[in-house]
Backbone as CSV, one residue per row, in Angstrom:
resi,resn,N_x,N_y,N_z,CA_x,CA_y,CA_z,C_x,C_y,C_z
1,MET,-8.978,20.044,37.251,-9.590,19.604,38.029,-8.680,20.285,39.386
2,ASP,-8.986,20.955,40.756,-8.722,21.805,41.605,-8.186,20.476,42.650
3,THR,-7.439,20.691,43.747,-7.155,19.656,44.469,-8.435,19.198,45.389
4,GLU,-8.820,19.554,45.545,-9.816,18.845,46.297,-10.945,18.367,45.534
5,ALA,-11.091,18.316,44.492,-11.859,17.546,43.458,-11.238,16.102,43.794
6,LEU,-9.708,16.646,43.282,-8.646,15.159,43.118,-8.457,14.639,44.320
7,ASP,-8.947,15.023,45.553,-9.169,14.162,46.950,-9.872,13.692,46.722
8,GLU,-11.319,14.001,46.389,-12.239,13.725,46.430,-12.446,12.082,45.773
9,LEU,-11.834,12.287,44.672,-11.339,11.375,43.463,-10.920,10.362,44.142
10,ALA,-9.867,10.359,44.334,-8.937,9.545,45.180,-9.502,8.884,46.307
11,GLY,-10.062,9.594,46.860,-11.053,8.803,47.896,-12.109,7.714,47.584
12,GLN,-12.558,8.257,46.264,-13.671,7.223,46.302,-12.893,5.989,45.142
13,LEU,-11.853,6.049,44.770,-11.247,5.221,44.267,-10.504,4.362,45.325
14,ARG,-10.243,4.565,46.746,-9.634,3.774,47.428,-10.846,2.421,47.997
15,GLY,-11.694,2.618,47.510,-12.352,1.289,48.190,-13.908,1.868,48.298
16,GLU,-14.153,3.179,48.498,-15.429,3.754,48.536,-15.988,3.602,47.261
17,ALA,-17.628,3.251,46.798,-18.518,3.093,46.433,-18.310,4.388,45.090
18,LEU,-18.196,4.335,44.170,-17.912,5.537,42.976,-19.525,5.958,42.700
19,GLY,-20.651,5.179,43.016,-21.797,5.803,42.405,-22.087,5.877,41.087
20,GLY,-23.224,6.291,40.406,-23.320,6.637,39.323,-22.989,7.984,38.981
21,ARG,-22.853,8.727,39.518,-22.151,10.201,38.801,-21.055,10.026,38.978
22,GLY,-19.972,8.697,39.872,-18.864,8.983,40.018,-18.224,7.997,38.893
23,LEU,-19.078,7.070,38.170,-18.535,6.502,37.288,-19.089,7.288,35.506
24,LEU,-19.707,7.634,35.776,-19.988,9.327,34.647,-19.243,9.538,34.771
25,GLN,-18.460,10.217,35.551,-17.256,11.051,35.365,-16.024,10.813,34.970
26,LEU,-15.851,9.243,35.503,-14.739,8.463,35.103,-14.991,8.140,33.454
27,ALA,-15.847,7.817,33.566,-16.417,7.446,31.514,-15.958,9.056,30.878
28,THR,-16.160,9.524,31.209,-16.370,10.991,30.693,-14.584,11.457,30.631
29,ALA,-13.866,11.274,31.717,-12.720,11.577,31.419,-11.544,10.530,30.768
30,THR,-12.120,9.338,30.947,-11.607,8.282,30.204,-11.549,8.559,28.262
31,GLY,-12.772,8.544,28.418,-13.307,9.292,26.610,-12.625,10.517,26.169
32,LEU,-12.447,11.642,27.053,-11.700,12.834,26.819,-10.108,12.533,26.720
33,ALA,-9.655,11.993,27.696,-8.302,11.106,27.256,-8.084,10.386,26.140
34,ALA,-8.687,9.495,25.532,-8.564,8.913,24.564,-8.905,9.778,23.021
35,TYR,-10.154,10.481,23.320,-9.982,11.419,21.997,-9.171,12.609,22.058
36,ALA,-8.169,13.022,23.156,-6.982,13.648,23.066,-5.760,12.851,22.153
37,VAL,-5.846,11.500,22.908,-4.637,10.879,21.977,-4.878,11.097,20.568
38,TRP,-6.169,10.778,20.151,-6.658,10.270,18.817,-6.244,12.226,17.780
39,ALA,-6.975,13.046,18.505,-6.533,13.734,17.987,-5.086,14.595,17.599
40,ALA,-4.549,14.055,18.581,-3.116,14.996,18.506,-2.413,13.837,18.255
41,VAL,-2.315,12.761,18.114,-1.347,11.989,17.370,-1.575,10.952,16.023
42,LEU,-2.672,10.555,16.069,-3.357,9.744,14.690,-4.151,10.795,13.732
43,MET,-5.344,11.445,14.336,-5.545,12.454,12.879,-4.944,13.116,12.429
44,PRO,-4.050,13.539,12.302,-3.431,14.513,11.334,-2.843,13.416,10.272
45,GLY,-2.097,12.386,10.709,-1.529,11.600,9.932,-2.775,10.946,8.488
46,PHE,-4.042,10.815,9.109,-5.152,10.261,8.152,-5.189,11.744,7.337
47,ARG,-5.137,12.866,7.737,-5.840,13.556,6.955,-4.860,14.190,5.907
48,ARG,-3.992,13.958,5.880,-2.684,14.147,4.869,-3.055,12.656,3.735
49,VAL,-3.705,11.952,3.944,-3.899,10.621,3.128,-5.236,10.905,2.283
50,PRO,-5.377,10.938,1.214,-6.773,11.342,0.533,-7.842,9.837,1.165
51,LEU,-8.942,10.039,1.228,-9.441,8.815,1.634,-9.537,7.386,0.870
52,HIS,-9.389,7.760,-0.538,-9.788,6.860,-1.595,-8.203,6.194,-1.824
53,LEU,-7.568,6.633,-0.653,-5.673,6.096,-0.600,-5.724,5.449,0.271
54,GLN,-6.747,5.390,1.464,-6.691,4.536,3.027,-6.740,3.364,2.991
55,VAL,-5.993,2.652,2.952,-6.447,0.814,2.999,-5.738,0.269,3.989
56,PRO,-6.871,-0.783,3.576,-6.925,-2.009,5.187,-5.297,-2.559,5.511
57,TYR,-4.750,-2.876,6.407,-3.964,-3.883,6.723,-4.533,-5.242,6.290
58,MET,-3.615,-5.826,5.482,-4.130,-7.188,5.029,-2.990,-7.997,4.793
59,PRO,-2.368,-8.756,5.807,-1.206,-9.650,5.932,-1.199,-10.375,4.737
60,SER,-0.048,-10.433,4.129,0.459,-11.247,2.920,0.639,-12.758,3.332
61,SER,0.232,-14.032,2.969,0.724,-15.328,3.465,2.147,-15.629,3.174
62,ALA,2.506,-16.649,3.560,3.870,-17.189,3.195,4.049,-17.780,1.845
63,GLN,2.810,-18.228,1.156,2.773,-18.683,0.189,2.805,-17.424,-0.835
64,GLN,2.393,-16.410,-0.843,2.245,-15.135,-1.967,3.570,-14.671,-1.567
65,VAL,3.893,-14.529,-0.462,5.733,-13.904,-0.634,6.482,-14.815,-0.982
66,ALA,6.379,-15.945,-1.043,7.312,-17.014,-1.988,7.154,-16.953,-3.152
67,ASN,5.658,-16.654,-4.114,5.254,-16.391,-5.292,6.033,-15.096,-5.609
68,VAL,5.940,-13.981,-5.358,6.755,-12.870,-5.113,7.827,-13.221,-5.436
69,MET,8.810,-13.722,-4.664,10.336,-13.802,-4.375,10.815,-14.547,-5.916
70,ALA,9.936,-15.685,-6.135,10.476,-16.454,-7.212,9.847,-16.077,-8.306
71,LEU,9.216,-15.084,-8.410,9.224,-14.095,-9.662,10.507,-13.200,-9.732
72,LEU,11.242,-12.961,-8.909,12.461,-12.044,-8.760,13.427,-12.928,-8.698
73,ARG,13.787,-14.260,-8.752,14.579,-15.328,-8.600,15.458,-14.784,-9.432
74,GLY,17.022,-14.411,-9.316,18.029,-14.816,-10.243,18.034,-13.151,-10.788
75,ARG,17.391,-12.169,-10.327,17.755,-10.826,-11.087,18.641,-10.263,-9.834
76,SER,19.194,-9.283,-10.308,20.382,-8.190,-9.201,19.756,-6.672,-9.330
77,GLY,20.457,-6.092,-8.310,20.021,-5.027,-8.418,19.282,-3.756,-6.969
78,LYS,19.174,-2.980,-7.228,18.308,-2.441,-5.985,17.162,-3.123,-5.647
79,THR,16.345,-3.417,-4.783,15.285,-3.911,-4.340,14.255,-2.703,-3.477
80,ALA,13.249,-2.144,-3.660,12.328,-1.531,-3.235,10.952,-2.438,-2.888
81,ASP,10.277,-2.203,-1.258,9.228,-2.889,-0.817,8.336,-1.877,-0.725
82,LEU,7.561,-1.731,-1.909,6.240,-0.977,-0.937,5.077,-1.459,-0.841
83,GLY,5.009,-2.127,0.723,4.118,-2.636,1.117,3.303,-1.889,1.710
84,SER,3.523,-0.529,2.087,3.021,0.259,3.422,3.289,1.540,2.854
85,GLY,2.648,1.890,1.988,2.315,3.059,1.007,1.957,3.211,0.257
86,ASP,1.877,4.426,-0.612,1.749,4.327,-2.106,3.253,5.293,-2.865
87,GLY,4.271,4.806,-1.994,5.562,5.860,-2.840,5.872,6.749,-3.352
88,ARG,4.735,7.903,-2.602,5.396,9.058,-2.419,6.421,9.578,-2.085
89,LEU,7.157,8.863,-0.791,8.355,9.218,-0.259,9.758,8.445,-0.793
90,ALA,9.279,7.418,-1.988,10.586,6.520,-2.453,11.173,6.713,-3.767
91,ASN,12.355,7.097,-4.011,13.045,7.912,-5.281,13.196,6.383,-6.084
92,LEU,12.526,6.064,-7.061,12.665,4.361,-7.615,13.645,4.419,-8.907
93,SER,14.181,5.599,-8.822,15.050,5.686,-10.602,16.198,4.537,-10.119
94,ASP,16.664,4.226,-9.401,17.594,3.696,-9.363,17.412,2.102,-9.045
95,CYS,15.955,1.861,-8.617,15.601,0.382,-8.242,15.247,-0.853,-9.875
96,TYR,15.774,-1.845,-9.428,15.436,-2.438,-10.416,14.386,-3.643,-10.260
97,ASN,14.020,-3.816,-8.990,13.044,-4.888,-8.445,12.480,-4.315,-7.481
98,VAL,10.800,-4.230,-7.958,9.967,-3.414,-6.753,8.862,-4.890,-6.281
99,THR,8.405,-4.853,-5.410,7.626,-5.778,-4.766,6.592,-4.638,-4.666
100,VAL,5.030,-5.070,-4.450,4.106,-4.067,-4.381,2.716,-4.778,-3.754
101,PHE,2.610,-4.487,-2.448,1.763,-5.480,-1.924,0.611,-4.231,-1.329
102,LEU,0.059,-3.734,-2.125,-1.120,-2.873,-1.893,-2.524,-3.012,-2.282
103,ALA,-3.338,-2.604,-2.108,-4.437,-2.345,-2.199,-4.950,-1.877,-3.634
104,PRO,-6.211,-2.297,-4.389,-5.988,-1.731,-5.949,-6.470,0.074,-5.754
105,SER,-6.890,0.438,-4.686,-7.304,1.887,-4.544,-5.520,2.495,-5.015
106,VAL,-4.769,2.158,-4.284,-3.081,2.615,-4.747,-2.991,2.639,-6.207
107,LYS,-3.181,1.540,-6.526,-2.148,1.065,-7.924,-2.264,2.068,-8.914
108,PRO,-3.493,2.611,-9.366,-3.541,3.712,-10.983,-2.274,4.752,-10.497
109,PRO,-2.411,5.703,-8.847,-1.414,6.457,-8.903,-0.142,6.290,-9.329
110,LEU,-0.004,4.804,-8.407,1.238,4.503,-8.470,2.503,3.971,-9.440
111,ALA,0.808,3.419,-10.529,1.588,3.326,-11.786,2.239,4.282,-12.475
112,ALA,1.554,5.342,-12.697,2.009,6.673,-12.912,3.622,6.674,-12.835
113,LYS,3.705,6.901,-11.377,5.038,7.176,-11.043,6.196,5.937,-11.166
114,LEU,5.604,4.706,-11.033,6.719,3.840,-11.542,6.854,3.908,-13.255
115,LEU,5.689,4.117,-13.914,6.610,4.433,-15.394,7.480,5.621,-15.380
116,ALA,7.359,6.578,-14.716,8.044,7.771,-14.629,9.443,7.482,-14.143
117,GLU,9.428,6.511,-13.387,10.712,6.830,-12.294,11.278,5.442,-12.902
118,LEU,10.990,3.979,-12.755,11.896,2.858,-13.190,12.566,3.053,-14.465
119,PRO,13.808,2.491,-14.585,14.328,2.061,-15.493,13.791,1.088,-16.556
120,ASP,14.060,1.267,-17.670,13.718,-0.226,-18.652,13.691,-1.662,-18.273
121,GLU,14.975,-1.772,-17.504,14.884,-3.004,-17.297,14.598,-3.259,-15.762
122,ALA,13.881,-2.369,-15.148,13.128,-2.930,-13.712,12.021,-3.857,-13.752
123,ARG,11.634,-4.564,-12.857,10.968,-5.480,-12.720,9.820,-5.013,-11.606
124,VAL,8.711,-5.152,-11.796,7.958,-4.915,-10.495,6.622,-6.235,-10.598
125,VAL,6.825,-6.468,-9.094,5.978,-7.635,-9.073,4.883,-7.414,-7.694
126,ALA,3.744,-7.487,-8.539,2.808,-7.137,-7.473,2.165,-8.440,-6.512
127,GLY,1.864,-8.451,-5.530,1.010,-9.637,-4.702,-0.258,-9.412,-4.044
128,ARG,-0.998,-10.342,-4.336,-2.575,-10.155,-4.277,-3.514,-9.255,-4.989
129,PHE,-2.983,-8.170,-5.455,-3.699,-7.578,-6.807,-3.243,-6.946,-7.759
130,PRO,-3.642,-7.120,-8.911,-2.867,-6.915,-9.806,-3.001,-5.203,-10.084
131,PHE,-1.944,-4.596,-11.156,-2.238,-3.365,-11.601,-3.140,-3.480,-12.417
132,PRO,-4.449,-2.854,-12.440,-5.472,-3.129,-13.301,-5.579,-2.643,-14.860
133,SER,-4.277,-1.722,-15.291,-3.869,-1.309,-16.404,-2.996,-1.861,-17.243
134,TRP,-2.320,-2.829,-16.641,-0.929,-3.443,-17.351,-1.242,-4.705,-17.546
135,THR,-0.647,-5.221,-18.529,-0.533,-6.900,-18.851,0.811,-7.303,-17.966
136,PRO,0.405,-8.203,-17.411,2.027,-8.895,-16.487,2.656,-9.884,-17.797
137,SER,4.090,-9.522,-17.490,4.750,-10.508,-17.967,4.520,-11.838,-17.907
138,SER,4.737,-12.012,-16.692,4.297,-13.476,-15.842,3.834,-13.420,-14.537
139,THR,3.413,-14.519,-14.258,2.561,-14.713,-13.324,2.519,-16.424,-12.766
140,LEU,2.519,-16.031,-11.144,2.618,-17.370,-10.427,1.522,-17.551,-9.248
141,GLY,1.282,-18.761,-8.850,-0.024,-18.683,-7.998,-1.230,-18.638,-8.427
142,GLN,-2.569,-18.760,-7.966,-3.582,-18.563,-8.285,-4.551,-18.142,-6.937
143,GLY,-5.741,-17.543,-7.073,-6.283,-16.898,-5.875,-5.551,-15.591,-5.097
144,LEU,-5.961,-15.573,-3.902,-4.803,-14.898,-3.164,-3.637,-14.824,-3.161
145,GLU,-3.236,-16.126,-3.330,-1.991,-16.549,-3.308,-0.945,-15.813,-4.846
146,GLN,-1.735,-15.383,-5.461,-1.232,-14.840,-6.851,-0.590,-13.824,-6.582
147,ALA,0.479,-13.826,-7.893,1.626,-12.621,-8.074,1.773,-12.522,-9.408
148,TRP,1.911,-11.197,-9.807,1.967,-10.454,-11.413,3.685,-10.060,-11.109
149,ALA,4.195,-10.206,-12.116,5.147,-9.718,-12.602,5.194,-8.836,-13.916
150,TYR,5.777,-7.903,-13.794,5.608,-6.694,-14.862,7.075,-5.818,-15.233
151,ASP,7.543,-6.478,-16.418,8.891,-5.902,-16.552,8.622,-4.422,-17.704
152,MET,9.107,-3.456,-16.801,8.691,-2.331,-17.487,8.808,-2.186,-18.866
153,LYS,9.990,-2.287,-19.404,10.027,-2.153,-21.103,8.862,-2.783,-21.508
154,GLU,8.434,-3.788,-21.710,7.242,-4.215,-22.031,5.963,-3.404,-21.721
155,VAL,5.757,-2.998,-20.334,4.777,-2.124,-19.698,4.850,-0.987,-20.684
156,ARG,5.949,-0.209,-20.931,6.140,1.304,-21.683,5.720,0.699,-23.057
157,ARG,5.981,-0.360,-23.673,5.925,-0.696,-25.292,4.215,-0.632,-24.841
158,ALA,3.848,-1.353,-24.593,2.183,-1.487,-24.713,1.205,0.106,-23.979
159,VAL,2.011,0.791,-23.161,1.617,1.931,-22.905,1.485,2.915,-24.042
160,ARG,2.862,2.686,-25.036,3.100,3.684,-26.114,2.073,2.679,-27.264
161,CYS,1.612,1.935,-27.094,0.759,1.040,-28.165,-0.742,1.866,-27.993
162,GLY,-0.669,1.804,-26.763,-1.913,2.372,-26.373,-2.531,3.699,-26.372
163,GLY,-1.342,4.257,-26.015,-1.287,5.610,-26.292,-1.554,6.376,-25.065
164,THR,-1.977,5.603,-23.750,-2.380,6.506,-22.621,-1.631,6.010,-21.375
165,PRO,-1.068,6.958,-20.970,-0.005,6.658,-19.647,-0.656,5.383,-18.898
166,GLY,-0.085,4.395,-18.586,-0.967,3.519,-17.511,-2.209,2.568,-17.967
167,VAL,-2.273,2.467,-19.412,-3.078,2.122,-20.063,-2.398,0.971,-21.120
168,THR,-2.649,-0.212,-20.674,-2.142,-1.394,-21.561,-2.897,-1.195,-23.414
169,ALA,-2.127,-2.004,-23.959,-2.691,-2.181,-25.320,-4.097,-2.547,-25.386
170,PRO,-4.769,-1.700,-26.632,-6.305,-2.486,-26.798,-6.064,-3.986,-26.558
171,PRO,-7.386,-4.502,-26.553,-7.618,-5.875,-26.578,-7.078,-6.065,-27.862
172,GLY,-6.478,-7.474,-27.945,-6.283,-8.251,-29.124,-4.848,-7.592,-29.740
173,ALA,-4.112,-6.402,-29.286,-2.852,-6.074,-29.671,-1.936,-6.607,-29.062
174,SER,-0.655,-6.795,-29.768,0.399,-7.289,-29.048,0.772,-6.600,-27.745
175,PRO,1.025,-6.891,-27.183,1.931,-6.101,-25.697,3.186,-5.675,-26.039
176,THR,3.825,-5.717,-27.193,5.099,-5.473,-27.831,5.396,-4.873,-28.534
177,GLY,3.727,-3.767,-28.778,3.604,-3.068,-29.708,3.579,-3.418,-31.154
178,GLY,3.244,-4.732,-31.279,3.359,-4.769,-32.547,4.564,-5.465,-33.303
179,LEU,5.388,-5.546,-32.773,6.756,-5.882,-33.023,6.910,-7.524,-33.024
180,SER,7.270,-8.319,-34.112,7.853,-9.465,-33.850,8.498,-9.760,-33.200
181,PRO,8.906,-11.068,-32.619,10.265,-11.065,-31.759,11.528,-11.054,-32.115
182,GLY,11.717,-11.264,-33.603,12.599,-10.889,-34.214,12.918,-9.644,-34.495
183,GLU,11.998,-8.535,-34.352,12.120,-7.164,-34.746,12.265,-6.344,-33.334
184,GLN,12.211,-6.928,-32.062,11.952,-6.665,-30.552,14.045,-5.769,-30.151
């Protein structure tokens, strides 16, 4: 806009009626400014994340957090909270406790990463949504407050029994790979 147009717009905003054309110009300028902010700041981040992994914000309730923390009670070692992403940037090889507050769409790729990186002594606790292909070691709560604990040693045994990474043992098979408690 040139200075003459800016002076005219400033005069209109000082109390003079904008009229239909002025309102249209103001609405257009506001829309263009909003789009410019979206295109420059927000959209690049969304392009990097595949659509099927984009998840809505779902806050955890106090009871759900308490259930997750109860399943980690008494454990020591480094803890990682994967509550806002899919773990791509996290190095999990030295973590012994991992909390996961993520939507179901993120769980399958994350399961493969956890299997590859976590030590056998690690425990993964999922809030709100379980890992669909893992059998939990224990659970706490019900409905939206439920939390699932997965001990990686047991998950790996089940994977070996089932033969496919990220998939638990077939229905009816022991999650310990067919070993009796004395053989473990």
